[in-house]
ZAROMAR-201343 format. One record per residue: residue in three letters; x, y, z of N, C-alpha, C, O in turn. Coordinates in steps of 0.2 Angstrom, whole numbers, padded with zeros to 4 digits, always signed. Example, Ala and Ser with C-alpha at 12.3 -4.5 7.8 and 13.67 -1.06 7.14 Angstrom:
// ZAROMAR-201343
ALA+0066-0028+0039+0062-0022+0039+0066-0016+0039+0071-0017+0042;SER+0064-0011+0035+0068-0005+0036+0064+0000+0039+0067+0006+0040;
// end
This chain:
// ZAROMAR-201343
MET+0005-0005+0000+0000+0000+0000+0005+0007+0000+0010+0007+0003;SER+0003+0011-0003+0007+0018-0005+0005+0020+0003+0000+0019+0006;LYS+0010+0025+0004+0010+0028+0012+0011+0036+0009+0015+0038+0005;TYR+0006+0039+0012+0006+0047+0009+0009+0051+0015+0007+0050+0021;ARG+0013+0055+0013+0016+0060+0018+0012+0066+0020+0011+0070+0015;VAL+0009+0067+0025+0003+0072+0025+0006+0078+0031+0010+0077+0035;LEU+0004+0084+0029+0005+0090+0033-0001+0093+0034-0005+0093+0029;ILE-0002+0095+0041-0010+0098+0043-0008+0104+0045-0004+0106+0050;GLY-0012+0109+0042-0013+0117+0045-0018+0119+0047-0024+0119+0044;ASP-0018+0121+0053-0025+0124+0057-0022+0127+0062-0017+0125+0064;ASP-0026+0133+0065-0022+0137+0070-0025+0134+0077-0021+0135+0082;HIS-0029+0129+0078-0033+0127+0082-0030+0121+0084-0029+0117+0080;GLU-0027+0119+0090-0023+0113+0092-0027+0107+0092-0025+0102+0089;HIS-0034+0108+0095-0038+0102+0095-0041+0101+0088-0043+0095+0088;ALA-0042+0105+0083-0044+0103+0077-0037+0099+0073-0038+0094+0069;ARG-0031+0101+0074-0025+0097+0071-0025+0090+0075-0023+0085+0072;ALA-0026+0090+0082-0026+0083+0085-0032+0079+0083-0031+0073+0082;ALA-0037+0082+0081-0043+0078+0079-0041+0075+0071-0043+0069+0070;ILE-0039+0078+0068-0037+0077+0061-0031+0071+0061-0031+0066+0057;LYS-0027+0071+0065-0022+0066+0067-0025+0060+0069-0022+0054+0068;ILE-0030+0060+0073-0034+0054+0075-0036+0052+0069-0036+0046+0068;ILE-0039+0055+0065-0043+0051+0060-0038+0048+0056-0038+0042+0055;LEU-0033+0053+0053-0027+0049+0049-0024+0044+0053-0021+0040+0050;GLY-0024+0043+0059-0021+0039+0061-0023+0031+0063-0020+0027+0066;SER-0029+0031+0059-0034+0024+0060-0032+0022+0053-0035+0017+0051;ASP-0028+0025+0048-0027+0022+0042-0019+0021+0041-0016+0026+0041;PRO-0016+0017+0040-0009+0017+0039-0007+0019+0032-0001+0019+0031;ALA-0011+0021+0027-0008+0024+0021-0007+0032+0023-0004+0036+0019;PHE-0009+0034+0028-0008+0042+0029-0002+0042+0035-0002+0040+0041;HIS+0003+0045+0033+0007+0049+0039+0010+0054+0041+0014+0057+0037;VAL+0008+0057+0046+0007+0065+0046+0016+0067+0048+0019+0064+0053;ILE+0018+0071+0044+0024+0073+0045+0026+0080+0047+0032+0082+0047;GLY+0021+0083+0050+0022+0090+0052+0016+0094+0053+0011+0092+0051;GLU+0016+0099+0057+0009+0103+0058+0011+0111+0057+0017+0113+0058;ALA+0006+0115+0055+0008+0122+0055+0002+0125+0058-0004+0122+0058;THR+0003+0131+0061-0002+0135+0064-0005+0141+0058-0011+0144+0059;ASN-0001+0142+0053-0004+0148+0048-0001+0147+0042+0004+0143+0043;GLY-0004+0149+0037-0002+0149+0029+0006+0150+0028+0009+0147+0023;LYS+0009+0154+0032+0017+0156+0030+0020+0150+0033+0025+0148+0030;GLU+0018+0147+0038+0021+0141+0042+0022+0135+0037+0026+0131+0036;MET+0016+0135+0034+0013+0128+0030+0017+0129+0023+0017+0124+0019;ILE+0019+0134+0021+0022+0137+0015+0030+0133+0016+0032+0129+0012;GLN+0034+0136+0022+0039+0134+0023+0040+0126+0024+0045+0124+0022;LEU+0035+0123+0028+0036+0116+0030+0035+0113+0023+0039+0108+0022;CYS+0031+0115+0019+0031+0111+0012+0037+0111+0009+0039+0106+0006;LYS+0041+0117+0009+0047+0116+0004+0052+0113+0009+0058+0113+0007;GLU+0052+0112+0015+0056+0108+0019+0055+0101+0017+0060+0097+0015;LEU+0049+0099+0019+0047+0091+0020+0044+0088+0013+0044+0082+0012;LEU+0042+0093+0009+0039+0090+0002+0034+0085+0003+0035+0080-0001;PRO+0029+0086+0006+0024+0082+0007+0019+0079+0001+0018+0082-0005;ASP+0016+0074+0002+0012+0072-0004+0004+0075-0004+0001+0077-0009;LEU+0002+0076+0003-0004+0080+0003-0004+0084+0009-0001+0083+0014;VAL-0009+0090+0008-0009+0095+0013-0015+0096+0015-0020+0096+0010;LEU-0017+0095+0022-0024+0098+0024-0025+0103+0027-0022+0102+0033;MET-0028+0109+0025-0027+0115+0027-0034+0119+0029-0038+0120+0025;ASP-0034+0123+0035-0040+0126+0035-0040+0132+0031-0034+0134+0030;ILE-0045+0134+0029-0047+0141+0025-0045+0147+0029-0041+0151+0027;ASN-0047+0148+0036-0046+0154+0039-0041+0152+0044-0042+0148+0048;MET-0035+0154+0044-0029+0154+0047-0026+0162+0048-0027+0166+0044;PRO-0023+0164+0053-0018+0170+0054-0013+0169+0050-0011+0164+0048;VAL-0010+0176+0050-0004+0177+0047-0005+0177+0038-0004+0182+0035;LEU-0006+0171+0036-0007+0170+0029-0013+0164+0028-0012+0159+0030;ASN-0019+0167+0026-0025+0162+0026-0023+0156+0022-0019+0156+0018;GLY-0028+0151+0022-0027+0145+0017-0028+0146+0010-0026+0143+0005;LEU-0032+0151+0009-0033+0152+0001-0027+0155-0001-0025+0153-0006;ASP-0024+0159+0002-0017+0162-0001-0012+0158-0001-0009+0158-0007;ALA-0011+0154+0004-0007+0150+0005-0007+0144+0000-0002+0141-0001;THR-0012+0141-0002-0014+0138-0007-0012+0140-0014-0009+0137-0018;ARG-0013+0146-0015-0012+0149-0022-0004+0149-0022-0002+0145-0027;ILE+0000+0151-0018+0007+0151-0017+0010+0145-0019+0015+0144-0022;LEU+0007+0139-0016+0010+0133-0015+0009+0130-0023+0014+0128-0025;LYS+0003+0131-0025+0002+0127-0033+0006+0131-0037+0009+0128-0041;GLU+0008+0137-0036+0013+0140-0041+0020+0138-0038+0024+0137-0043;GLU+0022+0136-0033+0030+0134-0032+0030+0126-0031+0036+0123-0033;LEU+0026+0124-0029+0025+0116-0028+0019+0113-0030+0016+0110-0026;PRO+0018+0112-0037+0012+0112-0040+0010+0104-0039+0004+0102-0040;HIS+0015+0099-0037+0015+0092-0036+0011+0090-0031+0008+0085-0031;ILE+0010+0095-0025+0007+0094-0020-0001+0094-0020-0004+0099-0022;LYS-0004+0088-0017-0012+0089-0018-0014+0094-0011-0010+0093-0005;ILE-0018+0097-0011-0021+0102-0006-0028+0101-0005-0032+0103-0009;VAL-0031+0099+0000-0037+0099+0002-0038+0103+0008-0035+0103+0013;MET-0044+0108+0007-0045+0112+0012-0050+0109+0017-0055+0105+0015;VAL-0049+0111+0023-0053+0108+0029-0056+0114+0031-0054+0119+0031;THR-0063+0113+0033-0066+0119+0035-0073+0117+0039-0075+0112+0038;VAL-0076+0122+0043-0082+0121+0046-0088+0123+0042-0094+0123+0044;SER-0086+0127+0037-0091+0131+0033-0092+0126+0026-0088+0124+0022;ASP-0099+0126+0025-0101+0123+0019-0102+0128+0013-0105+0126+0008;ASP-0101+0135+0014-0102+0141+0009-0098+0139+0003-0092+0138+0003;VAL-0102+0138-0002-0100+0135-0009-0095+0141-0013-0090+0140-0017;ALA-0096+0147-0009-0092+0153-0013-0085+0152-0011-0080+0154-0015;ASP-0083+0150-0004-0077+0148-0001-0074+0144-0004-0068+0144-0004;LEU-0078+0138-0005-0075+0132-0007-0073+0133-0014-0068+0131-0016;PHE-0077+0136-0018-0075+0137-0026-0069+0141-0026-0066+0139-0031;GLU-0068+0146-0021-0062+0151-0023-0056+0146-0021-0051+0147-0024;ALA-0057+0142-0016-0052+0138-0014-0049+0133-0021-0044+0131-0022;LEU-0054+0130-0024-0053+0126-0030-0050+0129-0036-0047+0127-0041;LYS-0054+0136-0036-0050+0140-0041-0043+0141-0040-0039+0141-0045;LYS-0041+0142-0034-0033+0143-0032-0029+0137-0033-0023+0138-0032;GLY-0033+0131-0035-0029+0126-0036-0029+0120-0032-0025+0115-0033;ALA-0034+0120-0026-0034+0116-0021-0037+0109-0025-0041+0110-0029;GLN-0036+0103-0023-0039+0098-0026-0046+0095-0023-0049+0090-0026;GLY-0048+0098-0018-0054+0096-0015-0055+0099-0007-0050+0101-0004;TYR-0061+0097-0004-0062+0101+0002-0066+0095+0006-0070+0091+0004;LEU-0064+0096+0012-0068+0091+0018-0071+0096+0023-0069+0102+0024;LEU-0077+0093+0026-0081+0098+0030-0079+0093+0037-0079+0087+0037;LYS-0076+0097+0042-0074+0096+0049-0080+0090+0053-0078+0086+0057;ASN-0086+0091+0051-0090+0087+0054-0093+0081+0052-0097+0077+0054;LEU-0089+0080+0046-0091+0073+0042-0088+0068+0045-0083+0069+0049;ASN-0091+0062+0045-0089+0055+0047-0082+0054+0046-0079+0054+0040;PRO-0078+0051+0051-0071+0049+0049-0070+0046+0042-0065+0048+0038;SER-0075+0040+0042-0074+0036+0036-0075+0039+0029-0072+0037+0024;ILE-0079+0044+0029-0080+0048+0023-0072+0051+0021-0070+0051+0016;TRP-0070+0054+0027-0064+0058+0026-0059+0053+0022-0057+0054+0016;LEU-0058+0048+0026-0053+0043+0023-0054+0040+0015-0049+0039+0012;ASP-0060+0039+0014-0063+0038+0008-0061+0042+0002-0058+0041-0003;TYR-0063+0049+0005-0062+0055+0000-0055+0056-0001-0053+0058-0007;LEU-0050+0056+0004-0043+0057+0003-0039+0052+0000-0033+0053-0001;HIS-0042+0046-0001-0039+0040-0005-0042+0042-0012-0038+0041-0017;ALA-0048+0044-0013-0049+0046-0020-0045+0052-0023-0042+0052-0029;ILE-0044+0056-0019-0040+0061-0020-0033+0060-0022-0031+0062-0027;MET-0030+0055-0018-0023+0054-0020-0023+0050-0026-0018+0049-0029;LYS-0028+0047-0028-0029+0042-0034-0031+0046-0040-0033+0044-0046;ASP-0032+0053-0039-0036+0057-0045-0042+0055-0046-0043+0054-0052;ASP-0047+0053-0042-0053+0049-0043-0059+0053-0039-0065+0050-0038;ALA-0057+0058-0036-0064+0062-0032-0067+0067-0036-0064+0072-0038;PRO-0073+0065-0037-0077+0069-0042-0079+0076-0038-0079+0076-0032;ILE-0081+0080-0042-0081+0086-0039-0089+0088-0037-0093+0085-0041;SER-0092+0091-0034-0099+0091-0031-0103+0094-0036-0101+0098-0040;LYS-0109+0092-0036-0114+0096-0041-0115+0104-0040-0115+0108-0044;GLU-0115+0105-0033-0114+0113-0032-0108+0116-0034-0109+0121-0036;ILE-0104+0114-0035-0096+0117-0038-0098+0117-0044-0098+0122-0047;ALA-0100+0112-0048-0100+0111-0055-0105+0117-0057-0104+0121-0061;LYS-0111+0118-0053-0116+0123-0056-0112+0130-0055-0113+0134-0059;ARG-0108+0131-0049-0105+0137-0048-0100+0139-0054-0100+0145-0057;ILE-0097+0134-0056-0092+0135-0062-0096+0136-0069-0093+0140-0073;LEU-0102+0133-0070-0106+0134-0075-0109+0141-0075-0109+0144-0081;THR-0111+0145-0069-0113+0151-0069-0108+0156-0070-0109+0160-0074;GLU-0102+0155-0067-0096+0160-0068-0095+0160-0076-0095+0165-0079;PHE-0093+0154-0079-0091+0154-0087-0096+0155-0092-0095+0157-0097;MET-0102+0153-0090-0107+0155-0096-0109+0162-0097-0112+0164-0102;SER-0106+0165-0091-0107+0174-0092-0101+0178-0095-0100+0184-0096;GLN-0096+0172-0098-0090+0175-0101-0090+0173-0108-0092+0168-0109;PRO-0087+0176-0112-0087+0175-0119-0083+0169-0120-0078+0168-0116;LYS-0084+0164-0124-0080+0158-0125-0074+0160-0131-0074+0163-0136;THR-0070+0157-0128-0062+0159-0133-0060+0151-0134-0058+0147-0130;GLN-0061+0150-0141-0059+0142-0143-0052+0142-0143-0048+0147-0145;GLN-0049+0135-0140-0041+0134-0142-0041+0128-0144-0046+0124-0143;GLU-0036+0128-0148-0033+0122-0151-0031+0117-0145-0026+0118-0141;HIS-0035+0111-0145-0032+0107-0140-0032+0099-0143-0029+0095-0140;ARG-0035+0098-0148-0034+0091-0152-0037+0085-0147-0033+0080-0146;LEU-0041+0086-0143-0045+0080-0141-0049+0075-0145-0054+0077-0148;THR-0048+0069-0144-0052+0064-0147-0059+0064-0145-0060+0066-0139;SER-0064+0061-0150-0071+0062-0147-0071+0058-0142-0075+0060-0138;ARG-0068+0052-0140-0068+0048-0133-0066+0053-0128-0069+0052-0123;GLU-0062+0057-0128-0058+0061-0124-0064+0066-0122-0065+0066-0116;GLN-0066+0069-0126-0073+0074-0126-0078+0071-0122-0081+0075-0118;GLU-0079+0066-0123-0084+0063-0120-0083+0062-0113-0088+0064-0109;ILE-0077+0058-0111-0075+0058-0105-0074+0064-0101-0076+0065-0095;LEU-0072+0070-0105-0071+0077-0102-0078+0079-0100-0079+0082-0094;SER-0083+0077-0103-0091+0080-0101-0093+0077-0096-0097+0080-0092;LEU-0092+0070-0095-0094+0066-0089-0091+0068-0083-0094+0069-0078;VAL-0084+0071-0084-0080+0072-0078-0084+0079-0076-0086+0081-0070;ALA-0086+0083-0080-0088+0090-0079-0095+0089-0075-0096+0093-0070;LEU-0098+0084-0076-0106+0083-0073-0104+0080-0067-0109+0078-0064;GLY-0098+0078-0064-0097+0076-0057-0096+0069-0057-0098+0066-0052;ASN-0095+0065-0062-0095+0058-0061-0088+0056-0060-0084+0060-0061;SER-0086+0050-0057-0080+0047-0053-0077+0043-0060-0080+0043-0065;ASN-0073+0040-0059-0070+0037-0064-0074+0030-0065-0077+0028-0070;LYS-0076+0027-0059-0080+0022-0059-0087+0023-0063-0090+0019-0067;ASP-0089+0029-0062-0095+0031-0065-0095+0031-0072-0100+0029-0076;ILE-0090+0033-0074-0088+0034-0082-0087+0028-0085-0088+0028-0091;ALA-0084+0023-0082-0082+0016-0083-0089+0012-0085-0090+0009-0090;HIS-0093+0014-0080-0099+0011-0082-0104+0012-0087-0107+0008-0091;LEU-0103+0021-0087-0108+0024-0093-0104+0021-0099-0108+0018-0102;LEU-0098+0021-0101-0096+0020-0106-0094+0013-0108-0092+0011-0114;THR-0095+0008-0103-0094+0001-0104-0086+0000-0104-0084-0005-0107;ILE-0082+0003-0101-0075+0003-0102-0071+0002-0095-0075+0003-0090;SER-0066+0000-0094-0063-0002-0088-0060+0005-0085-0058+0010-0088;GLU-0061+0005-0078-0058+0010-0075-0050+0013-0076-0048+0018-0074;TYR-0046+0008-0078-0040+0009-0079-0040+0012-0085-0035+0016-0086;THR-0044+0011-0090-0044+0015-0098-0046+0021-0096-0043+0026-0098;VAL-0051+0023-0092-0054+0029-0090-0049+0033-0087-0049+0039-0089;LYS-0044+0031-0082-0038+0035-0079-0033+0036-0085-0030+0041-0085;ASN-0032+0031-0089-0027+0033-0095-0030+0039-0099-0026+0043-0101;HIS-0036+0039-0101-0039+0044-0104-0039+0050-0102-0038+0055-0106;LEU-0040+0051-0094-0039+0057-0090-0032+0060-0090-0030+0066-0090;LYS-0027+0054-0089-0020+0057-0089-0019+0061-0096-0016+0066-0096;ASN-0020+0057-0103-0019+0060-0108-0022+0066-0108-0019+0071-0110;ILE-0028+0068-0106-0033+0074-0107-0029+0079-0104-0028+0084-0107;MET-0027+0078-0097-0024+0083-0093-0017+0085-0096-0015+0091-0096;GLN-0014+0080-0099-0007+0082-0101-0009+0086-0108-0005+0091-0110;LYS-0013+0085-0112-0015+0090-0117-0017+0097-0116-0016+0101-0120;LEU-0020+0097-0110-0023+0104-0109-0020+0107-0104-0021+0113-0102;HIS-0014+0103-0101-0010+0107-0096-0013+0109-0091-0012+0114-0089;VAL-0017+0105-0088-0021+0106-0081-0019+0099-0077-0015+0095-0079;SER-0021+0100-0069-0019+0096-0066-0024+0092-0061-0023+0088-0057;ASN-0030+0094-0062-0035+0092-0057-0043+0093-0062-0044+0096-0067;ARG-0047+0089-0057-0054+0089-0060-0058+0095-0061-0061+0097-0066;VAL-0056+0099-0056-0059+0106-0057-0056+0109-0063-0060+0111-0067;GLN-0051+0110-0063-0048+0112-0069-0050+0110-0076-0051+0114-0080;LEU-0052+0104-0076-0056+0101-0082-0062+0103-0083-0065+0104-0089;THR-0066+0104-0077-0072+0106-0077-0072+0113-0081-0076+0115-0085;ARG-0069+0117-0078-0068+0124-0080-0067+0124-0088-0071+0128-0091;PHE-0062+0121-0090-0060+0120-0097-0066+0118-0101-0068+0122-0106;ALA-0070+0112-0098-0076+0110-0102-0081+0116-0103-0085+0116-0108;PHE-0083+0120-0097-0088+0125-0098-0085+0131-0103-0088+0134-0107;GLU-0078+0132-0101-0076+0139-0105-0076+0137-0113-0078+0141-0118;GLN-0075+0131-0115-0075+0128-0122-0082+0126-0126-0082+0125-0132;GLY-0087+0127-0121-0094+0125-0124-0095+0118-0124-0099+0116-0127;TYR-0091+0114-0120-0093+0107-0121-0100+0106-0116-0103+0101-0118;MET-0101+0109-0113-0107+0108-0108-0112+0113-0110-0111+0118-0112;SER-0119+0111-0110-0125+0115-0113-0128+0117-0106-0127+0113-0101;THR-0132+0122-0106-0135+0125-0101-0141+0121-0099-0145+0123-0094;
// end
């Protein structure tokens, strides 16, 4: 089993402790450090090079949103999941726009946390319908600029299904192909479009007119 190196960012000690307890129940996750603000998190990431960062949105000195933007610019390979008590779609959408791979609510069942984090690490965490709607609202109000992307018809089909919030398993079932094939297609699509996660794929789908209103 792959072992993922994790950094936790939260200015509340009890919150950090709770996250460590959740992750401690799964041997796939290994906590290598903690930060109390965004500035500390950036420094720790540069020193320790984690696979995954779990970070609160609201932190002192430098908040989680700005820290995410800086980290994705400087260390784009690190996966970032925002951890928050708020389910305000505006905050969550802003985090995803800045490069976060996903988000978790602090009041969710620990088993949901672990399943979701495994999906994040395997690039198989679908975006929520609410986030997809937010992306649609934002980009349908902007003029479309067609780009040269050379996606095959199958890749365009998979791109559209990703934008609708389907997981790899869902897509495999709908297209009667294996999950392995879906994952290979997604890897090729991301390379062609120079994007790194499903949120960016969804934004591209709406921007380029693949999705209808």
